[in-house]
N, C-alpha and C positions, 0 to 999 in steps of 0.2 A: 762199814768202815772204809771201803774203797771209795764210796760216794763222798765221804767227808774229806778224804785226801785229794780227790779230784777237785772239789770245791775250793780247798785250800790252795791247790796248785793254780787254779784259775784266778783267784784273788791276788796271789803273789805275782803272777804273770802280768795281770792288768796294772798292778802297781809298778812293776819294772818297766813296762811299755810306756806308762805315763811319765816316769822319770826320764826316759829316753826322749820322749816327745818334748818335754820341757827343756832338756839339754839342747836339742836340735834348734828350738826357737831362740834360745840364748846365743847359740853359735851363729845362726844365720843373721841375727840382729847385729852382732859384732862385725860380721863380714860386710853387711850393708853400710854400717857406719864408716868402716875403713874405705870402702869403695867411694862413698860420698866425699869424704874429706881428701882423699888422695887423687881422685879422678874428676869427679863432677864439679867440685867447688872451684878448682883452678880454671877449668874450661868455662864455667859460668862467669867468673871474674874477667877472663880474657875477652869473652864475647861482649860483656858490658863495656869494657874499655874500647873495643873496636866499634861498637854502636854509638859511642859518645856518651855513655852513662858513667863517666869517671867519678862524678860526685856521689854516686851510689856505690860503685865498686870499691873505692878507696876506704870509706868507713867500714864496709863489710870485711875488707882485708885486715884492717886494724883490729876489729873485734875478733876475727878468727885468730890473729896472732896473739892477742891477749889471752884468749881461751887456751890456746896451745901452750903458752908459757905457764899458765896457772894450773893446768891439770897434771897429775902425776902419771908417769908411764908405768904400766904394769910389769 
């Protein structure tokens, strides 16, 4: 009887840890997206303009603005 309870506990614990790992991946992915859009994208666009790549930076900025206006905020 005790062995059965131990096995049940281990299975439930593995399920719980699996759910936490899944949550951690979702959370870290959202942090990476926020960091990219708020930090890296503006620096990349500024660097492109400084290097003379305005013809690439401007369309990227327009696309980013359209995506930002079309997406809903959570």
